[in-house]
Every structure is written in C-alpha cells, then in structure tokens.
C-alpha positions as CSV (number, residue, x, y, z in Angstrom):
1,M,243.1,-21.0,1.6
2,N,243.4,-23.1,4.8
3,L,246.6,-24.1,6.6
4,V,246.9,-27.5,4.9
5,D,246.6,-25.9,1.5
6,K,249.3,-23.3,2.3
7,I,251.6,-26.0,3.5
8,Q,251.1,-27.9,0.2
9,I,251.8,-25.0,-2.1
10,L,254.9,-24.0,-0.1
11,K,256.5,-27.5,-0.1
12,P,258.5,-26.7,-3.3
13,H,260.0,-23.7,-1.5
14,T,261.2,-25.2,1.7
15,A,264.9,-24.7,0.9
16,L,264.2,-20.9,1.1
17,L,263.4,-21.3,4.9
18,K,267.1,-22.1,5.4
19,D,267.8,-18.4,4.8
20,N,265.5,-17.3,7.7
21,L,267.3,-15.2,10.3
22,M,267.2,-15.4,14.1
23,G,268.8,-13.8,17.1
24,I,268.7,-13.8,20.9
25,E,268.8,-11.1,23.5
26,K,269.4,-12.6,27.0
27,E,269.2,-10.6,30.2
28,G,270.7,-11.5,33.5
29,L,271.5,-9.7,36.8
30,R,275.0,-9.3,38.2
31,V,274.7,-10.5,41.8
32,S,277.0,-9.8,44.7
33,R,278.5,-12.6,46.9
34,K,275.9,-11.8,49.6
35,G,273.1,-12.4,47.1
36,G,271.9,-8.9,46.5
37,I,272.0,-6.9,43.2
38,S,275.6,-5.8,42.5
39,Q,276.2,-2.1,43.3
40,A,279.3,-2.1,41.1
41,P,279.2,-0.3,37.8
42,H,279.1,-2.2,34.5
43,P,282.5,-3.8,34.2
44,K,285.0,-1.9,32.1
45,A,286.1,-5.1,30.4
46,F,282.7,-5.2,28.7
47,G,283.3,-1.8,27.0
48,C,280.6,0.8,26.8
49,A,277.0,-0.3,27.0
50,L,275.6,2.5,24.8
51,T,277.4,1.3,21.7
52,H,278.5,-2.3,22.3
53,P,276.6,-4.6,19.9
54,N,276.8,-7.8,22.0
55,I,277.2,-6.9,25.7
56,T,275.0,-4.1,27.0
57,T,272.7,-3.3,29.9
58,D,268.9,-3.1,30.3
59,F,267.1,-1.2,33.0
60,S,269.8,-1.5,35.7
61,E,273.6,-1.0,35.6
62,S,273.6,-4.5,37.0
63,L,271.2,-6.0,34.4
64,I,273.5,-7.3,31.6
65,E,272.1,-8.0,28.2
66,L,273.9,-10.4,25.9
67,V,273.0,-9.9,22.2
68,T,273.7,-12.2,19.2
69,P,273.7,-10.9,15.6
70,P,271.0,-12.3,13.3
71,L,272.2,-15.8,12.2
72,H,270.8,-18.5,10.0
73,S,270.5,-21.4,12.5
74,A,269.8,-22.4,16.1
75,E,273.2,-23.9,16.3
76,A,275.0,-20.7,15.1
77,V,272.9,-18.5,17.5
78,L,273.6,-20.8,20.5
79,S,277.3,-21.0,19.7
80,F,277.6,-17.2,19.6
81,L,275.6,-16.8,22.8
82,S,277.6,-19.5,24.6
83,K,281.0,-18.0,23.7
84,T,279.8,-14.5,24.6
85,Q,278.4,-15.7,28.0
86,Q,281.7,-17.6,28.6
87,Y,283.6,-14.3,27.9
88,M,281.3,-12.5,30.3
89,Y,282.1,-15.1,33.0
90,H,285.9,-14.8,32.4
91,H,285.7,-11.0,32.8
92,L,283.1,-10.8,35.6
93,P,284.7,-9.8,38.9
94,K,285.2,-12.7,41.3
95,D,282.8,-11.3,43.9
96,Q,280.0,-11.3,41.4
97,S,277.9,-13.9,39.7
98,F,275.4,-14.0,36.8
99,W,271.8,-14.8,37.9
100,P,270.4,-17.7,35.9
101,A,266.6,-17.0,36.4
102,S,264.0,-14.5,35.3
103,M,262.9,-13.5,38.8
104,P,265.6,-11.6,40.7
105,C,267.8,-12.5,43.6
106,V,267.4,-11.1,47.1
107,I,266.3,-7.5,46.8
108,R,266.9,-5.3,49.8
109,G,264.1,-2.9,49.0
110,E,264.3,-0.3,46.2
111,T,267.1,1.5,48.1
112,Y,269.5,0.6,45.6
113,I,268.8,-0.9,42.2
114,P,271.3,1.2,40.2
115,I,269.8,2.7,37.0
116,A,271.9,2.0,33.9
117,K,274.3,4.8,32.8
118,Y,275.3,5.5,29.2
119,G,277.7,8.4,29.4
120,S,277.3,12.1,29.0
121,S,275.9,12.3,25.5
122,N,272.3,13.4,24.9
123,R,271.5,10.0,23.5
124,G,273.0,8.3,26.6
125,R,271.3,10.7,29.0
126,M,268.0,10.0,27.3
127,K,268.3,6.3,27.9
128,T,269.1,6.9,31.6
129,V,266.3,9.4,32.1
130,Y,263.8,7.0,30.4
131,R,264.8,4.3,32.9
132,K,264.5,6.8,35.8
133,G,261.0,7.5,34.5
134,L,260.2,3.8,34.6
135,A,261.4,3.6,38.2
136,N,259.3,6.6,39.2
137,R,256.2,5.3,37.4
138,Y,256.3,1.6,38.3
139,G,259.0,1.1,40.8
140,S,262.5,-0.3,40.2
141,V,261.8,-3.8,41.5
142,M,259.7,-4.9,38.5
143,Q,262.4,-3.7,36.2
144,T,264.9,-6.3,37.6
145,I,262.9,-9.1,36.0
146,A,265.0,-10.7,33.2
147,G,264.0,-12.6,30.1
148,I,265.0,-13.8,26.7
149,H,263.9,-12.1,23.5
150,F,263.8,-14.3,20.4
151,N,264.1,-12.3,17.1
152,Y,263.0,-13.9,13.9
153,S,262.5,-13.1,10.2
154,F,261.6,-15.1,7.2
155,S,263.9,-14.9,4.1
156,P,262.7,-12.3,1.6
157,D,262.7,-15.1,-1.1
158,F,260.4,-17.2,1.0
159,I,258.0,-14.3,1.6
160,E,258.1,-13.6,-2.1
161,A,257.3,-17.2,-3.0
162,Y,254.4,-17.1,-0.5
163,R,253.2,-13.8,-2.0
164,A,253.2,-15.2,-5.5
165,K,251.0,-18.1,-4.4
166,K,248.7,-16.3,-2.0
167,A,248.4,-12.7,-3.2
168,P,250.2,-12.1,-6.5
169,N,248.5,-8.7,-7.0
170,T,249.7,-7.3,-3.7
171,T,253.0,-5.4,-3.6
172,T,255.9,-7.1,-1.8
173,R,256.1,-4.4,0.9
174,D,252.3,-4.5,1.6
175,F,252.3,-8.3,1.6
176,T,255.3,-8.5,4.0
177,D,253.8,-6.0,6.4
178,Q,250.4,-7.7,6.3
179,S,251.9,-11.2,6.8
180,Y,254.0,-10.1,9.7
181,M,251.1,-8.3,11.4
182,G,249.0,-11.5,10.9
183,L,251.9,-13.5,12.5
184,T,251.9,-11.0,15.4
185,R,248.2,-11.3,16.0
186,N,248.5,-15.1,16.0
187,V,251.4,-14.9,18.5
188,I,249.1,-12.8,20.7
189,R,246.2,-15.3,20.1
190,Y,248.2,-18.4,20.8
191,G,250.9,-16.8,22.9
192,W,249.8,-18.5,26.2
193,L,251.6,-21.6,24.8
194,V,255.0,-20.0,25.3
195,P,254.8,-19.5,29.1
196,Y,253.0,-22.8,29.5
197,L,255.8,-24.7,27.6
198,F,258.8,-22.6,28.7
199,G,257.8,-20.7,31.8
200,A,260.2,-21.2,34.6
201,S,259.2,-18.6,37.2
202,S,256.7,-20.3,39.5
203,A,258.4,-19.0,42.7
204,V,259.9,-15.8,43.9
205,C,262.0,-14.4,46.8
206,K,259.8,-12.9,49.5
207,S,261.9,-9.8,49.2
208,F,260.6,-9.2,45.6
209,L,257.1,-8.6,47.0
210,K,258.0,-6.8,50.2
211,G,255.6,-3.9,50.6
212,Y,253.7,-5.0,47.4
213,R,250.0,-4.5,47.0
214,Q,247.8,-7.5,47.5
215,H,248.9,-10.7,45.7
216,S,247.7,-14.3,45.6
217,L,251.0,-16.1,46.2
218,V,251.4,-18.5,49.1
219,E,254.3,-19.4,51.2
220,F,256.7,-22.1,50.0
221,N,259.1,-21.7,52.9
222,D,260.3,-18.8,55.1
223,S,262.1,-17.1,52.2
224,T,260.0,-18.0,49.2
225,L,256.5,-17.4,47.8
226,Y,255.0,-19.4,44.9
227,K,251.8,-20.5,43.2
228,P,251.4,-24.3,43.0
229,Y,250.3,-24.4,39.4
230,A,252.0,-21.2,38.0
231,T,254.0,-21.4,34.8
232,S,255.4,-17.8,34.6
233,L,254.9,-15.3,37.4
234,R,257.1,-13.0,35.3
235,M,254.2,-12.9,32.7
236,G,251.5,-12.6,35.4
237,D,250.1,-9.7,37.4
238,I,253.2,-9.3,39.6
239,G,255.5,-9.1,36.5
240,Y,255.4,-7.2,33.3
241,Q,252.0,-5.6,32.6
242,N,250.3,-2.5,31.1
243,L,247.5,-2.1,33.6
244,R,248.0,1.6,34.0
245,E,248.2,2.2,30.2
246,D,245.1,0.1,29.6
247,E,243.2,2.0,32.2
248,A,244.2,5.2,30.6
249,G,242.8,4.0,27.3
250,V,246.1,3.0,25.5
251,K,246.0,-0.5,24.0
252,A,248.2,-1.5,21.2
253,N,246.2,-2.3,18.1
254,Y,247.7,-5.1,16.0
255,N,245.1,-5.2,13.2
256,S,247.4,-3.5,10.7
257,L,250.8,-1.8,10.8
258,S,249.2,1.7,10.6
259,H,246.8,0.8,13.4
260,Y,249.8,-0.4,15.5
261,I,251.8,2.8,14.9
262,H,248.8,5.1,15.5
263,S,247.8,3.3,18.8
264,L,251.3,3.6,20.3
265,K,251.8,7.2,19.1
266,S,248.5,8.0,20.8
267,G,249.9,6.9,24.1
268,M,253.1,8.9,23.5
269,Q,251.0,12.1,22.9
270,T,248.4,11.8,25.6
271,P,249.2,13.5,28.9
272,C,248.7,11.5,32.1
273,R,247.6,13.3,35.3
274,E,249.4,10.7,37.5
275,Y,252.7,11.3,35.7
276,E,252.2,15.1,35.7
277,A,252.3,14.8,39.5
278,I,255.8,13.4,39.3
279,G,257.0,16.3,37.2
280,I,259.6,16.3,34.5
281,K,262.3,17.8,36.8
282,T,263.0,17.9,40.5
283,Q,265.6,20.5,41.6
284,G,266.9,20.6,38.0
285,E,267.2,16.8,37.7
286,H,265.2,15.0,35.1
287,Q,262.7,12.5,36.6
288,Q,261.2,11.3,33.3
289,L,261.3,12.2,29.6
290,N,257.8,13.6,29.6
291,T,254.4,13.3,31.4
292,N,252.6,11.4,28.7
293,I,251.1,7.9,29.2
294,L,254.1,6.5,27.3
295,Q,257.5,8.3,27.4
296,I,258.5,6.4,24.3
297,E,257.1,3.4,22.4
298,N,259.2,0.8,24.3
299,E,257.4,1.6,27.5
300,Y,254.4,-0.3,26.3
301,Y,255.2,-3.8,27.3
302,A,254.2,-6.4,24.7
303,S,254.9,-10.1,24.5
304,V,255.6,-9.6,20.8
305,R,256.7,-6.6,18.7
306,P,257.1,-6.0,15.0
307,K,260.4,-4.3,14.4
308,P,262.2,-2.4,11.6
309,L,265.5,-3.8,10.3
310,V,267.5,-0.6,10.6
311,L,266.9,2.5,12.8
312,D,269.4,4.9,11.2
313,D,268.8,7.3,14.2
314,K,265.1,7.3,13.4
315,K,262.5,6.6,16.1
316,P,261.4,3.0,16.0
317,L,257.8,3.8,14.9
318,D,259.0,6.2,12.2
319,A,261.4,3.5,10.9
320,L,258.5,1.0,10.9
321,K,256.4,3.4,8.9
322,D,259.2,4.2,6.4
323,Q,260.7,0.7,6.0
324,G,258.1,-1.7,7.0
325,I,258.5,-4.7,9.3
326,G,261.9,-6.4,9.2
327,Y,261.5,-9.0,11.9
328,I,259.4,-10.1,14.9
329,E,260.6,-9.9,18.5
330,L,259.1,-12.5,20.8
331,R,259.5,-11.3,24.4
332,S,257.6,-13.8,26.5
333,L,260.4,-16.3,27.2
334,D,261.5,-17.0,30.7
335,I,265.1,-17.9,31.4
336,N,265.3,-21.6,32.1
337,P,267.7,-21.9,35.1
338,F,268.4,-25.6,34.4
339,L,270.0,-24.7,31.0
340,P,273.5,-23.1,30.9
341,L,272.2,-20.5,28.4
342,G,268.6,-20.3,29.6
343,I,267.4,-21.7,26.3
344,D,268.4,-24.7,24.1
345,Q,268.3,-26.0,20.6
346,T,265.0,-28.0,20.9
347,Q,263.3,-24.9,22.2
348,I,264.6,-22.8,19.3
349,Y,263.5,-25.4,16.8
350,F,260.0,-25.3,18.3
351,L,259.9,-21.5,18.3
352,E,260.9,-21.5,14.6
353,V,257.9,-23.8,13.8
354,F,255.6,-21.7,16.0
355,M,256.6,-18.6,14.1
356,L,255.9,-20.5,10.8
357,F,252.5,-21.6,12.1
358,C,251.6,-18.1,13.2
359,L,252.6,-16.8,9.7
360,L,250.5,-19.4,7.8
361,E,247.5,-19.8,10.1
362,T,244.5,-17.6,9.2
363,S,244.7,-14.4,11.3
364,S,241.6,-12.3,11.4
365,A,241.5,-8.9,13.2
366,I,241.4,-9.1,17.0
367,S,238.1,-7.7,18.3
368,S,237.9,-6.1,21.7
369,R,235.9,-9.2,22.9
370,E,238.7,-11.5,21.7
371,Q,241.3,-9.3,23.2
372,F,239.6,-9.6,26.6
373,D,239.6,-13.4,26.3
374,I,243.3,-13.4,25.2
375,D,244.3,-11.3,28.2
376,N,242.3,-13.6,30.5
377,N,243.9,-16.7,29.0
378,D,247.4,-15.2,29.5
379,Q,246.8,-14.5,33.1
380,L,245.2,-17.9,33.8
381,V,248.1,-19.7,32.2
382,A,250.7,-17.6,34.0
383,H,249.2,-18.2,37.4
384,E,247.3,-21.6,37.0
385,G,248.6,-23.1,33.8
386,R,249.4,-26.5,35.2
387,K,246.1,-26.9,37.1
388,P,244.3,-30.0,36.0
389,G,241.2,-29.3,33.9
390,L,242.0,-25.6,33.5
391,N,239.6,-24.0,31.1
392,L,240.5,-21.3,28.5
393,T,238.4,-19.4,26.0
394,H,238.9,-19.8,22.3
395,K,236.6,-18.3,19.6
396,G,234.1,-17.5,22.3
397,Q,234.0,-21.1,23.5
398,T,235.2,-22.6,26.8
399,I,237.7,-25.4,26.2
400,T,240.3,-27.1,28.4
401,L,243.9,-26.1,28.0
402,E,244.8,-29.7,27.3
403,K,242.3,-30.0,24.4
404,L,243.1,-26.5,22.9
405,G,246.8,-27.1,23.3
406,S,246.6,-30.5,21.6
407,D,244.6,-29.0,18.7
408,I,247.2,-26.2,18.2
409,M,250.1,-28.5,18.5
410,N,248.7,-30.8,15.8
411,K,248.6,-27.8,13.5
412,I,252.2,-26.7,14.5
413,Y,253.3,-30.3,13.7
414,L,252.0,-30.0,10.2
415,C,254.0,-26.8,9.7
416,A,257.2,-28.6,11.0
417,E,257.1,-30.7,7.9
418,L,258.3,-27.7,5.9
419,L,261.3,-27.3,8.1
420,G,262.5,-30.8,8.5
421,E,262.6,-33.9,10.7
422,E,264.5,-32.4,13.7
423,Y,261.7,-29.8,13.9
424,Q,259.0,-32.4,13.9
425,T,260.9,-34.1,16.7
426,A,261.1,-30.9,18.7
427,V,257.3,-30.4,18.3
428,K,256.7,-33.9,19.5
429,L,258.8,-33.4,22.6
430,M,257.0,-30.1,23.4
431,T,253.6,-31.8,22.9
432,R,254.5,-34.1,25.7
433,R,254.4,-31.1,28.0
434,I,250.7,-30.5,27.0
435,D,249.9,-34.1,28.0
436,N,252.0,-34.0,31.2
437,A,252.4,-30.7,32.9
438,D,255.0,-32.2,35.2
439,L,257.5,-32.0,32.3
440,T,257.3,-28.2,32.1
441,P,260.3,-26.2,33.5
442,S,257.9,-24.5,36.0
443,A,256.9,-27.8,37.4
444,M,260.4,-29.2,37.4
445,T,261.8,-26.2,39.2
446,L,259.3,-26.5,42.0
447,S,259.9,-30.3,42.2
448,E,263.7,-29.8,42.5
449,M,263.3,-27.1,45.2
450,K,261.1,-29.4,47.2
451,N,263.4,-32.4,46.8
452,R,266.4,-30.3,47.9
453,N,264.5,-28.5,50.6
454,Q,265.7,-25.2,49.2
455,G,263.9,-21.9,48.7
456,F,264.1,-19.9,45.5
457,F,267.3,-18.1,46.3
458,D,269.3,-21.0,47.6
459,Y,268.3,-23.2,44.8
460,T,268.9,-20.6,42.1
461,N,272.2,-19.5,43.7
462,A,273.5,-23.1,43.6
463,L,272.7,-23.3,39.9
464,S,274.4,-19.9,39.4
465,K,277.6,-21.3,40.9
466,Q,277.4,-24.5,38.9
467,H,276.9,-22.6,35.6
468,R,279.9,-20.4,36.4
469,R,282.2,-23.3,37.1
470,D,281.1,-25.1,33.9
471,F,281.7,-22.0,31.7
472,L,285.1,-21.3,33.3
473,T,286.4,-24.8,32.7
474,K,285.4,-25.0,29.1
475,D,287.9,-24.4,26.3
476,V,288.1,-20.8,25.2
477,D,287.5,-19.7,21.6
478,A,290.4,-17.3,21.3
479,D,289.0,-15.7,18.1
480,H,285.7,-14.9,19.7
481,F,287.4,-13.5,22.8
482,N,289.6,-11.3,20.6
483,Y,286.5,-10.1,18.7
484,L,284.8,-9.1,22.0
485,D,288.0,-7.4,23.2
486,Q,288.0,-5.3,20.0
487,Q,284.3,-4.6,20.4
488,A,284.9,-3.3,23.9
489,K,287.5,-0.8,22.6
490,T,285.5,0.2,19.6
491,S,282.3,0.7,21.6
492,C,284.1,3.2,23.9
493,Q,285.7,5.1,21.0
494,R,282.2,5.3,19.4
495,Q,280.7,6.6,22.6
496,I,283.3,9.3,22.8
497,E,282.5,10.3,19.2
498,I,278.8,10.5,20.0
499,E,279.5,12.7,23.1
500,Q,281.8,15.0,21.1
501,A,279.3,15.4,18.3
502,D,276.6,16.8,20.6
503,N,275.8,20.4,19.8
504,L,272.5,20.8,21.7
505,S,271.8,21.0,25.4
506,F,269.9,18.0,26.7
507,D,266.6,20.0,27.0
508,E,267.0,21.2,23.4
509,Y,267.7,17.6,22.3
510,L,264.5,16.3,23.9
511,V,262.4,19.1,22.4
512,H,263.9,18.3,19.0
513,Y,263.4,14.5,19.5
514,F,259.7,14.8,20.4
515,S,259.0,17.8,18.1
516,N,257.8,15.7,15.1
517,E,255.6,13.3,17.0
C-alpha cells in the first residue's frame, strides 16, 4: 500500500487526528548582565527543579527548561508556553536575562558552568552525578547548547483505524510499536529537513570554541565565527554528537523496538577504557555514575526518541519494553531567536504534518550503508545546507537538496490534506524555503547580523532584551500565575518527601538501580 492509498483509506477518519497530543520542552540559559552564564542558583520562585512539572533545569543550574503538558492543539501548547515564559520573566532576577538562541552566550572557559543540583535525595544526586559525568566525558561547554523538543502522539483511535485498514491481524500493541518505530526511522531518514527549514545557529561566539580541537568555521568579525551556508551548527560536528559512542561500537538500532532497547542497553553494559581512566570517584566524590560507554540511555544523543507514556519509577527502556511506545520526541529543533517563544504556530503545523508523513510513508529497515548516507546528509545540511547545488544521497543515488526536498515536500503536502487547510498553507510556506534558502532562519540571522554590523553576542543580546520587554508589558493571566505559584510550593514539598523516604546510601542506591540491567 503506497502513501496515496493510505491517505485515501484514512480520509473518513480525519476527525480522529484532532485528538492527537503534542507538547514542547524549551531550554534557555540564564545570562548575567555582563553576558556570561549566570552563576546564581536556580531561582527559588521557580520551586524545585527535581519535581516541578513545568519549570526545571537541564545540564546546568543556569539552563532552564520550560515544559508544557501534552495538549491537543498548537494554539493550546503555544498559549501554555507563552504564559509560562512570561511567568519566568516576571520572576527572573533583574540582573539576569533569558538567552533566546540555541548556541550559548559568552563563555569564559569551563571554569564555571554550574552543574544542576536537585537536592540531597538519591534520585536528585543521581541526576547531578550523571551531569558531572557528561562534563568529565565531553566537557561542559557543549552541554550549554539549548534546543526545543517537540513531543507528539497520534490518538489511539486513529492508530486503531489505521491498524484496521492496514494490518487487521496484528495486535494493537504490536501495530502501535511497529508504526512508531517506522515513523522514527523516517524522521531519521528525512530528518535533515528539520535543521534546513528551522535551523537558526549558523554563527557562534568565539568563546564557545576557545581551546577547541580543529574546526572549519571562519571569522565573521572579531567576536564571532560562522559558516556561510550553515543551517544548524548545533546539529553539526561542534554540537551534539555521538562520535565517541559510535567509535566504541554503540549505534542505536531503530529497526524494531526490541532492537532499539537492546542496542542502548548494550552501550549501558559495555565498559569503556577512556571512562575507566576518569574513575567513578575522586577523593570520595562521584565523577560519573559508572565507567560504561553510556552511563544511562539518555546519554546517547538522538535527533528523535521513542518514549513511554509513564515511567512509574521505572528506567525509560524498561518502561518502553513493558508499556510500548507512547509518543515520539523530536529533538533537532533550534530555538529561533526572532520568535518570542523560539517556535511558532506555522512551524508546529508543519511538524504535525511531517510526523503524519513519517507515519504513513513506507519505512524499511535502515541498513548500515543507508545509515552512513543519513549521517553524511545530516552533517552536510548542518554545515552547508544553503549552499547552491548541494548534493545529498538518497536510496544510494546522488540528488540535489533542492530536488530531494521538493519531492519530499510534495508528499508531505498530500498528507496535509488529512489535517486541514491551515496545514496545507503551512507546508506551502515551508516549501518556499526549499526554493529560496534566503528565507530560512539561518540565512535571515546572518543577514540581520551583517545589516546591523553586530556579532553573534551583540545581536542575540539585543533580541534577548527586546523579548524580555515584550513579555513584561503583556497582560498577565492571573490563573496561570497562581497555578505556577502552587506548582512551585508543591514541587518543594514533593522533593522533601522524596528525600525523607530514602533508606539507602547513595552507593547502595546506584547498585540497586543498575543491578537488573
């Protein structure tokens, strides 16, 4: 059954797509007035990061993460995010700002990028030690890169209608897992589209690469490095990557859910000589959780992850095995500094259609040869995506990005028919970026910097101040602010309960946690 046939048989069920769920996790650095990463702890007004459902931290104490619940529409998700970000601005100390770009502000070496703290509980200490392990393994600077994660699930009723048409003899659980893994493979296969269309990190502060190994960036001005045709340096070889894991023989396998779980567990169980040299403890202080290739599954960076709906204190891979896939997390989105929220409705509409396309398009297993081509495409687009005549590889054939992009966008547009006219309009708008690379956020950012004669820091800092002013002058939603006030209190009460419930030493806790790997 080809894509057109699937679209035809699903047309009677389009109403079920209204019950799909989506959510956003948006990261951003707290920055001091002088432009460096704030050294101040996570503001008390935001409650306790360990247990707050909507305002937490990522790698650093200064890297805020704003989280929406799963909601049914782009409008609802953006409204929640906007009101939460407004609350954040109202409670942010006056000498701090919220950095509106993926690549970080001025970094004065690794001397102080404060690692996030989560209290004295074993659970909280484990989160901190895991981050310390990341710092020891890869350096702290890379961990200050921020992004947006887009979480998406199709309504169970839609999946059931699709199963009844496509594979009526397959169980709902098996069909759901197979469909989501097929979607995941297609996101990997066509994922270069995301940094091309939405990448907004074509320049970085020189301080980010100070003391860095060799790189191919060139000077924009005395404070900034860039690549003239880059789309997303965040997704390139100076950003997130798994080079060390790949070299050690760990590569996530997406050809089935069991393959995926097994491949990551393998990385979590395989010792690494380089990490053994770091040691688990130095003078009694934990330096990492263990000396394996992966401390835990999240250490393997992926542009997309299948996720379980509920953890219930289970490890993520165990929850995936027991419950199956609940939703998909797309992790390759840069923060667009032009946009107050870093993302907008048109972008979300497009991402919804992209997810539907990846679900319905045929998705064969990914061979090692295809994976090599995928990795190569991803790096080319990250570093040279807007270069005229750039060639990519698809199905073993060389093809221009413009031609391949146009072919994929035509298929995505067909899928948009199932979601509605506004989705078709969003796909048309994004298709213009394939035809004209100057319309991409990465190109527009560089153009603005050149027009204003500003380097990355000065340009982004000006946007940071503008966004802050705009949010502080908007009318406040008192109910939402009251809700977040209550969450702040509840989160700290919950953290205390977790700390008081501990009955093992931290070392015993880790032994128990990893004992049934």
